[in-house]
VOMAR-643831 format. One line per field, with one value per residue (C-alpha): residue number from 1; residue in one letter; x, y, z. Coordinates in steps of 0.001 Angstrom, whole numbers, plus 500000, padded with zeros to 6 digits. Layout:
<rs>
pos	c(NUM, ...)
code	c(A, ...)
x	c(X, ...)
y	c(Y, ...)
z	c(Z, ...)
</rs>
This chain:
<rs>
pos	c(1, 2, 3, 4, 5, 6, 7, 8, 9, 10, 11, 12, 13, 14, 15, 16, 17, 18, 19, 20, 21, 22, 23, 24, 25, 26, 27, 28, 29, 30, 31, 32, 33, 34, 35, 36, 37, 38, 39, 40, 41, 42, 43, 44, 45, 46, 47, 48, 49, 50, 51, 52, 53, 54, 55, 56, 57, 58, 59, 60, 61, 62, 63, 64, 65, 66, 67, 68, 69, 70, 71, 72, 73, 74, 75, 76, 77, 78, 79, 80, 81, 82, 83, 84, 85, 86, 87, 88, 89, 90, 91, 92, 93, 94, 95, 96, 97, 98, 99, 100, 101, 102, 103, 104, 105, 106, 107, 108, 109, 110, 111, 112, 113, 114, 115, 116, 117, 118, 119, 120, 121, 122, 123, 124, 125, 126, 127, 128, 129, 130, 131, 132, 133, 134, 135, 136, 137, 138, 139, 140, 141, 142, 143, 144, 145, 146, 147, 148, 149, 150, 151, 152, 153, 154, 155, 156, 157, 158, 159, 160, 161, 162, 163, 164, 165, 166, 167, 168, 169, 170, 171, 172, 173, 174, 175, 176, 177, 178, 179, 180, 181, 182, 183, 184, 185, 186, 187, 188, 189, 190, 191, 192, 193, 194, 195, 196, 197, 198, 199, 200, 201, 202, 203, 204, 205, 206, 207, 208, 209, 210, 211, 212, 213, 214, 215, 216, 217, 218, 219, 220, 221, 222, 223, 224, 225, 226, 227, 228, 229, 230, 231, 232, 233, 234, 235, 236, 237, 238, 239, 240, 241, 242, 243, 244, 245, 246, 247, 248, 249, 250, 251, 252, 253, 254, 255, 256, 257, 258, 259, 260, 261, 262, 263, 264, 265, 266, 267, 268, 269, 270, 271, 272, 273, 274, 275, 276, 277, 278, 279, 280, 281, 282, 283, 284, 285, 286, 287, 288, 289, 290, 291, 292, 293, 294, 295, 296, 297, 298, 299, 300, 301, 302, 303, 304, 305, 306, 307, 308, 309, 310, 311, 312, 313, 314, 315, 316, 317, 318, 319, 320, 321, 322, 323, 324, 325, 326, 327, 328, 329, 330, 331, 332, 333, 334, 335, 336, 337, 338, 339, 340, 341, 342, 343, 344, 345, 346, 347, 348, 349, 350, 351, 352, 353, 354, 355, 356, 357, 358, 359, 360, 361, 362, 363, 364, 365, 366, 367, 368, 369, 370, 371, 372, 373, 374, 375, 376, 377, 378, 379, 380, 381, 382, 383, 384, 385, 386, 387, 388, 389, 390, 391, 392, 393, 394, 395, 396, 397, 398, 399, 400, 401, 402, 403, 404, 405, 406, 407, 408, 409, 410, 411, 412, 413, 414, 415, 416, 417, 418, 419, 420, 421, 422, 423, 424, 425, 426, 427, 428, 429, 430, 431, 432, 433, 434, 435, 436, 437, 438, 439, 440, 441, 442, 443, 444, 445, 446, 447, 448, 449, 450, 451, 452, 453, 454, 455, 456, 457, 458, 459, 460, 461, 462, 463, 464, 465, 466, 467, 468, 469, 470, 471, 472, 473, 474, 475, 476, 477, 478, 479, 480, 481, 482, 483, 484, 485, 486, 487, 488, 489, 490, 491, 492, 493, 494, 495, 496, 497, 498, 499, 500, 501, 502, 503, 504)
code	c(M, C, L, T, I, P, T, I, L, L, V, L, V, I, T, L, F, K, F, I, Y, S, I, I, W, V, P, F, K, I, Q, L, H, F, K, R, Q, G, I, E, G, P, G, Y, H, P, L, Y, G, N, S, E, E, I, K, R, Q, H, T, E, A, A, S, K, P, I, S, F, N, H, D, I, L, H, R, V, A, P, F, Y, K, K, W, S, A, M, Y, G, R, T, F, L, F, W, F, G, P, T, P, R, L, T, L, A, D, P, D, M, I, K, E, L, M, L, N, H, T, D, C, V, D, K, L, P, F, T, P, V, S, R, Q, L, F, G, Q, G, L, V, G, L, F, G, K, K, W, A, V, R, R, R, I, S, S, K, A, F, N, M, E, R, V, K, D, W, V, P, D, I, A, G, S, T, M, K, L, L, R, K, W, E, E, Q, R, G, G, R, D, E, F, E, L, D, V, H, K, E, L, H, D, L, S, A, E, I, I, S, I, T, A, F, G, S, S, F, E, E, G, K, R, I, F, E, L, Q, D, Q, Q, I, N, F, T, F, Q, A, M, R, S, I, Y, I, P, G, L, R, F, L, P, T, K, S, N, R, I, R, E, K, L, E, K, E, T, R, D, S, I, R, K, L, I, E, T, N, K, N, E, G, Q, K, S, K, I, L, L, R, L, L, M, S, A, N, K, N, F, D, D, K, E, E, G, L, D, V, E, E, V, I, D, E, C, K, T, F, Y, F, A, G, N, E, T, T, A, N, L, L, T, W, A, L, L, L, L, A, L, H, Q, E, W, Q, D, K, A, R, E, E, V, F, R, V, C, K, G, S, L, L, P, N, A, E, N, M, D, D, L, K, L, L, T, M, I, I, N, E, T, L, R, L, Y, S, P, I, A, Q, Q, T, R, R, T, S, K, S, I, K, L, G, K, L, D, I, P, A, K, T, E, F, Y, L, A, L, T, A, V, H, H, D, P, E, I, W, G, E, D, A, N, E, F, N, P, L, R, F, T, E, P, K, R, H, L, G, S, Y, F, P, F, G, L, G, P, R, I, C, V, G, Q, N, L, A, M, V, E, A, K, I, I, L, A, M, I, V, K, Q, F, S, F, R, V, S, P, S, Y, V, H, A, P, I, M, Y, L, A, V, Q, P, Q, Y, G, A, P, I, L, F, R, T, V, S, A)
x	c(983612, 981552, 978547, 977938, 974331, 974029, 974566, 972274, 969614, 970308, 969985, 966509, 964944, 966205, 964456, 961312, 960862, 961384, 958789, 956140, 956865, 956446, 953657, 951676, 952739, 952879, 949651, 947623, 949190, 947971, 944601, 944424, 945568, 942522, 940252, 940759, 939859, 936844, 938094, 937299, 937725, 937900, 940259, 943754, 945051, 948871, 950730, 947886, 945533, 942540, 943855, 942262, 938963, 938944, 939886, 937205, 934597, 935841, 935397, 932042, 931087, 932621, 930047, 926881, 925965, 923222, 920679, 921445, 921709, 924763, 924819, 927906, 929796, 929160, 930740, 933871, 934556, 932781, 934788, 934179, 930259, 930442, 932821, 931528, 928111, 929366, 931923, 931132, 932944, 936353, 937487, 940691, 941720, 945013, 946641, 949033, 950640, 950162, 947346, 945013, 942636, 939931, 938684, 935298, 934842, 935842, 937237, 939756, 940526, 941377, 943149, 945451, 945876, 946523, 947797, 950129, 952197, 955447, 955147, 952091, 952879, 951815, 952449, 955562, 955276, 956314, 959306, 956497, 954020, 956850, 957340, 954032, 954420, 958274, 960407, 958083, 956358, 953828, 956464, 959216, 959461, 961659, 963798, 963521, 959704, 960087, 962079, 960204, 957075, 958033, 959187, 955738, 953810, 955376, 954529, 951237, 950179, 946517, 948486, 950417, 947387, 945542, 948166, 947041, 943563, 943718, 945402, 942403, 939650, 941842, 941912, 938475, 937397, 938983, 937261, 933952, 934760, 935565, 932145, 930131, 931639, 930800, 927328, 927095, 923653, 921786, 919599, 921171, 924422, 926181, 929652, 931557, 932638, 934723, 937058, 936822, 937667, 940495, 941898, 941068, 942630, 946096, 946097, 946161, 948617, 951014, 950132, 951074, 953953, 955665, 954001, 953411, 949991, 948612, 949919, 953476, 952880, 950445, 953018, 953368, 949526, 949599, 952746, 951241, 947806, 949869, 951659, 948545, 947235, 950350, 950234, 946436, 947662, 950418, 948664, 945907, 948726, 951249, 954650, 957195, 960580, 962713, 960018, 960406, 963966, 962846, 962972, 959094, 957248, 955401, 958817, 960382, 957199, 957196, 960928, 960395, 957291, 959328, 962598, 960551, 958252, 961031, 962832, 959644, 959525, 963227, 962759, 960319, 962026, 964983, 962813, 961229, 963086, 964875, 961761, 961778, 958297, 956833, 958109, 954820, 955110, 955520, 958860, 960392, 958789, 960436, 963715, 963829, 966298, 964176, 965209, 964259, 963940, 968139, 968137, 969648, 968725, 966322, 965709, 965111, 967635, 966328, 965480, 963611, 961702, 960974, 959715, 957471, 955768, 955108, 952971, 951576, 950814, 949020, 947475, 946216, 944799, 942909, 941983, 940226, 938829, 936835, 935753, 934300, 932958, 930908, 929956, 928467, 926595, 924876, 924063, 922627, 920704, 919613, 918307, 916909, 920905, 921816, 919800, 920630, 924244, 923557, 921419, 924629, 927240, 925274, 924771, 928464, 929996, 927770, 927571, 930560, 932841, 934864, 935395, 938701, 940993, 938588, 935157, 936012, 935144, 931355, 930817, 929446, 926976, 929024, 931649, 929005, 928103, 931832, 932172, 929261, 930374, 933588, 931442, 929615, 932139, 935417, 938049, 939831, 937745, 940072, 943613, 946182, 948643, 951049, 952315, 956039, 955432, 953300, 950249, 947054, 943896, 940929, 940720, 942486, 946215, 947809, 951017, 953996, 953556, 949959, 948370, 945129, 942407, 940713, 937109, 936738, 933533, 931889, 932479, 931314, 928087, 927591, 923889, 924919, 927232, 925338, 921671, 919313, 919716, 923690, 923285, 921196, 922693, 922474, 924986, 923210, 924836, 927797, 926250, 928008, 931828, 932645, 932381, 934345, 937956, 937281, 934052, 935088, 938718, 938659, 942365, 943472, 944009, 947438, 950968, 950173, 947012, 946983, 949613, 947584, 944097, 944135, 944384, 942175, 939337, 940016, 940396, 937174, 935319, 936124, 935623, 932281, 931120, 931854, 930138, 927096, 926875, 927327, 925403, 922326, 922883, 921299, 922041, 922089, 919556, 923160, 924468, 925277, 925902, 928669, 930881, 934256, 937674, 940392, 943045, 940428, 936510, 935176, 932331, 933437, 931398, 932118, 929950, 927733, 925606, 923398, 924145, 922104, 923375, 922213, 920172, 921859)
y	c(946933, 950180, 949997, 953387, 954738, 954351, 950288, 950457, 951748, 949527, 946651, 948059, 948470, 945123, 944024, 945749, 944376, 941012, 941553, 943377, 940529, 937600, 938745, 941071, 940130, 936718, 935718, 938235, 936714, 933082, 934216, 935765, 932403, 930498, 932925, 932554, 928708, 929552, 929265, 931838, 932502, 934919, 937799, 937766, 939862, 940566, 938260, 936464, 935776, 934259, 932625, 935317, 935057, 931282, 931514, 933451, 931650, 928523, 930535, 931867, 928311, 926724, 929537, 927801, 924260, 922429, 919995, 916193, 916080, 914727, 917880, 919175, 920578, 924066, 923098, 921695, 923049, 926534, 928648, 925741, 925772, 929327, 929618, 926820, 928326, 931374, 930187, 926652, 923393, 923865, 927181, 929201, 930562, 931410, 930335, 933299, 934191, 930278, 929361, 926505, 924858, 923087, 919854, 918178, 916145, 912385, 912097, 915097, 913570, 910206, 911785, 913664, 911052, 908410, 909380, 912195, 910428, 911518, 915171, 915782, 914799, 916063, 919422, 919351, 920637, 923617, 923363, 924148, 921709, 919207, 918647, 916960, 914395, 914374, 912874, 910032, 908553, 911305, 914073, 912233, 912431, 910792, 908110, 908108, 907960, 905060, 902976, 904032, 903213, 899585, 898759, 900547, 898375, 895157, 896209, 897007, 894027, 892245, 889209, 891090, 893075, 889867, 889077, 892245, 891374, 889564, 892542, 895156, 892584, 892536, 896129, 896514, 893939, 895906, 898892, 897524, 896044, 899835, 900772, 898266, 899348, 902729, 901652, 900950, 898850, 901641, 900658, 903421, 905906, 908410, 908559, 910943, 908342, 910678, 910872, 907062, 906038, 908175, 906395, 903285, 903803, 905175, 901847, 899751, 901744, 901569, 897367, 897404, 899707, 898594, 895945, 898181, 899527, 903280, 904064, 903503, 905791, 907889, 910835, 910852, 911463, 914302, 915800, 915083, 916917, 919812, 919533, 919475, 923016, 924439, 922224, 923340, 926966, 926483, 924649, 927573, 930130, 931534, 930523, 933034, 931954, 932359, 932955, 929677, 930709, 933724, 933365, 933491, 931641, 929627, 928683, 927753, 925707, 923939, 922823, 921539, 919473, 918077, 917092, 915494, 913600, 912074, 911449, 909384, 907419, 906737, 905463, 903170, 901707, 901006, 899397, 897082, 896229, 893420, 891735, 888705, 887304, 890640, 889915, 891018, 894571, 897544, 898478, 895319, 894819, 898452, 897802, 894346, 894081, 893192, 892427, 894930, 894439, 894552, 891951, 894752, 894699, 897680, 898252, 901644, 903181, 904413, 907874, 906791, 904781, 907532, 909384, 906720, 906282, 909894, 909671, 906386, 907787, 910825, 909549, 906242, 907498, 910653, 908301, 905532, 907291, 909814, 907118, 905149, 908190, 909207, 905477, 905207, 908614, 907434, 904062, 905758, 908026, 905617, 902596, 900369, 899849, 899552, 896679, 895167, 895436, 893763, 891063, 890513, 890499, 887883, 885744, 885630, 885609, 883426, 883260, 884285, 884236, 887546, 888928, 887313, 887234, 884339, 885714, 889416, 889010, 887723, 891224, 892465, 894831, 896190, 896856, 898903, 901018, 901728, 902430, 904938, 906278, 907466, 908800, 911143, 911958, 911075, 912005, 914337, 916620, 917317, 916595, 918960, 918166, 920028, 919684, 920280, 920906, 921888, 919475, 919100, 917977, 917435, 920630, 922723, 923748, 923790, 925559, 924123, 924729, 924921, 923398, 921511, 921355, 917879, 918449, 915273, 916038, 917871, 914553, 912286, 914570, 915032, 914382, 913590, 910941, 909405, 910342, 912609, 911102, 911688, 913427, 910529, 907458, 904486, 901594, 899284, 902110, 900246, 896833, 897264, 897252, 898902, 902615, 905392, 905553, 909527, 909392, 908000, 908167, 908358, 906919, 908698, 907609, 906706, 905870, 907948, 905903, 905596, 902602, 901923, 901575, 898050, 898103, 901197, 898988, 896051, 897841, 899787, 896389, 894481, 897555, 898544, 894915, 894425, 897241, 896677, 893108, 894263, 897480, 898934, 903271, 906321, 910057, 911730, 915063, 917026, 916276, 919309, 918500, 920373, 918908, 920705, 920055, 919924, 917950, 915629, 915729, 915588, 916655, 920004, 919453, 915773, 912749, 912102, 908821, 906844, 903064, 900208, 896646, 894097, 891142, 887861)
z	c(180189, 180211, 177829, 175901, 176080, 172304, 173265, 175952, 173974, 171098, 173909, 175162, 171744, 170638, 173639, 173305, 169371, 170839, 173406, 170791, 168614, 170473, 172885, 170452, 166642, 166980, 168545, 166194, 163454, 164795, 165681, 162058, 160580, 162225, 161829, 157946, 158163, 160408, 163723, 166280, 170082, 172924, 172107, 173125, 175826, 176098, 178626, 179987, 177020, 178378, 181745, 184159, 182641, 182800, 186511, 187221, 185353, 187516, 190692, 189981, 188993, 192003, 194105, 192986, 193915, 191660, 192105, 191848, 187982, 185515, 183409, 184941, 182144, 183266, 186659, 185498, 182244, 182496, 180112, 177216, 178129, 177548, 174654, 172860, 173101, 170855, 168570, 168143, 170025, 168186, 169146, 169707, 173331, 174906, 177936, 178165, 174844, 173590, 171429, 172387, 170257, 171813, 170098, 170952, 167673, 168063, 164587, 165285, 168789, 167282, 164356, 166727, 169286, 167219, 163520, 164617, 167225, 166143, 166743, 169366, 172954, 176442, 177744, 179838, 183501, 184542, 187419, 190254, 189023, 188391, 191853, 192968, 190347, 190169, 187179, 186598, 183727, 183079, 182798, 180345, 176951, 174161, 175115, 178638, 178688, 176458, 178760, 181577, 179905, 179089, 182749, 184246, 181542, 182578, 186347, 185518, 183077, 183965, 185531, 187552, 188634, 189593, 192032, 193929, 194359, 197699, 199123, 197796, 198996, 202334, 202725, 201774, 204417, 206916, 206170, 206262, 209454, 210667, 209072, 211095, 213836, 213381, 212866, 216618, 216638, 214829, 211506, 209692, 209949, 207804, 206074, 204273, 201597, 199642, 202657, 203170, 200033, 199881, 202691, 201230, 198403, 199826, 201991, 199024, 197199, 200076, 200027, 196220, 196157, 199327, 201115, 203638, 205542, 205100, 208904, 207470, 204007, 205744, 205769, 202429, 201478, 204110, 202172, 198816, 199982, 200773, 197359, 195617, 196091, 195029, 191908, 191093, 191104, 189333, 186488, 186472, 186269, 183548, 184552, 184861, 184864, 187688, 190193, 192070, 193184, 194929, 198688, 199311, 201878, 199261, 197594, 200953, 201867, 198613, 198586, 202151, 201109, 197977, 200464, 203333, 200285, 198742, 202235, 203379, 200034, 200028, 203911, 202710, 199795, 202132, 204446, 202363, 199120, 200202, 201685, 199107, 200386, 199063, 195519, 193804, 195280, 192959, 194273, 193410, 190059, 188841, 190541, 189122, 185826, 182490, 179162, 176349, 172665, 172528, 174928, 177364, 181107, 182305, 185939, 188029, 190611, 193825, 192730, 189798, 191717, 194058, 191077, 189721, 193251, 194007, 190635, 191798, 195158, 193774, 190325, 191696, 194573, 192944, 189996, 192127, 194887, 192955, 190344, 193557, 195363, 192245, 191698, 195047, 194744, 191404, 193188, 195698, 193684, 191355, 193613, 190685, 189361, 192874, 193498, 189920, 191115, 194271, 192409, 190064, 192920, 195190, 191985, 191262, 194930, 196710, 200300, 202191, 198682, 197818, 194226, 193138, 190091, 188680, 189030, 188567, 184592, 185744, 187281, 183739, 184911, 187681, 184798, 182729, 185888, 186600, 182515, 182932, 185871, 184048, 181285, 183500, 186220, 184601, 187048, 184419, 182468, 179852, 178041, 176716, 174256, 171824, 168386, 167894, 164064, 161519, 160981, 159213, 160944, 159003, 157093, 159397, 158959, 162483, 163268, 165153, 168955, 168826, 172064, 172193, 174696, 174383, 176081, 177667, 179460, 176668, 174436, 177104, 177794, 173787, 172512, 169141, 170281, 173260, 172522, 174005, 177527, 177669, 180765, 182296, 184205, 182188, 182181, 179418, 177161, 177534, 176579, 173094, 173426, 170549, 170127, 168303, 169931, 170188, 171687, 174964, 176694, 180336, 180389, 177629, 174224, 172199, 173441, 176479, 177503, 181515, 182241, 185781, 184267, 184585, 188284, 188557, 186873, 189122, 192307, 191452, 190531, 193772, 196211, 194672, 194635, 198444, 199361, 197523, 198849, 202732, 202679, 200940, 200862, 199690, 199663, 202637, 202844, 204057, 200277, 198188, 194356, 193508, 191107, 190861, 188665, 191444, 189713, 189574, 189297, 192766, 195233, 196687, 200025, 200218, 199543, 202862, 202440, 204609, 204882, 206067, 206615, 204118, 205640, 204797)
</rs>
């Protein structure tokens, strides 16, 4: 059928009208809607919104190391630092043609995350960023998410996590022996703990997930390291539908990495799933049938387990390794707290006793140190959400499809919440366990709170206790303080630390 010229012109006019309506008129209308409520922000630019300016500010911030202080907002979220000073801590900016409302008020954060769970949820991954995380728990919605969450929660409950304590301690002991060998009789030796702790965390993930060693799962981590760069770029860029199907070099590499990652995990699953003596490994816990509320059995098939393991391999490794890196750097800088932590560990773990499931709860100061580390250097600098319908938030009327930027780092460093010493390292601020739910949420808040937080906290406590018991340490003169947000908040140039063996 041949289209007449008038028909073609009509199609072009309709297409142009839809483009102008969605890319220009709707954003202008939304911007005006918020301005009438006293909410302003940087001006909207068609198609790209403020995303190019945000990327430019991140690049500029990453080019300037800072002195070793803990005022890091201008490095990990430079656009928030700049625009909140201009427009207040609640302002509107644009990710492409999509409005994002920043929230840094604990009351509003709590209300959003706990009172609107029927319509507020995570942002879906784009097809490109989804490759790193698979179709795992973090990327699911609705009924699929509810089923997967129930199964994962049972696998990561505290009693299950305690079963992994000997494995965590064993892997850590192996690393500490390696460090002693590297010392080679020297009084003091230097290590980049950022790399060392990533390898340790990877070893623990391999054991808890599959009962295998880091060497068996090493290729999976190598593949995911390569995928991280593609995912990072995708999450900071506007996704254009269809581009991922073009036969570009980067698209071919992405597809190859995805296939090899899944094949590698599938091979580990087939190798380990029938080993009965390893009934406590995550693989078997996820695949075992569980009874749900309707007394029906729920379990994951192999492909679903692969999706969860992709998430576990990335999220578990990045979160714990970066948390431990910052904790060691903080203790290396603040020697008085390192001494106090060591005194507690020697008191709780007398002689050659290691941290275990029975004495972990007695490491109270160490827990406060970890919590303070999560406050100052939370692995995730922000969280994003989206509402599927119009809602009321405080006094604000929020249109449907508005996205929210929860400025976690800004909240965790806010003097109005934490006092004038908000940028100082003071673990004793966590002596009081009760605090506003919207003022401290390193693992999230509400139904989407991190399912693996029990494992992350237990793992961090055991590893930190074993390191401070065996070594004293200080910051190396070669360390450059440059926190950067790269999927997780991490030291841009590594974390060199000087170690000495503690005298028995």
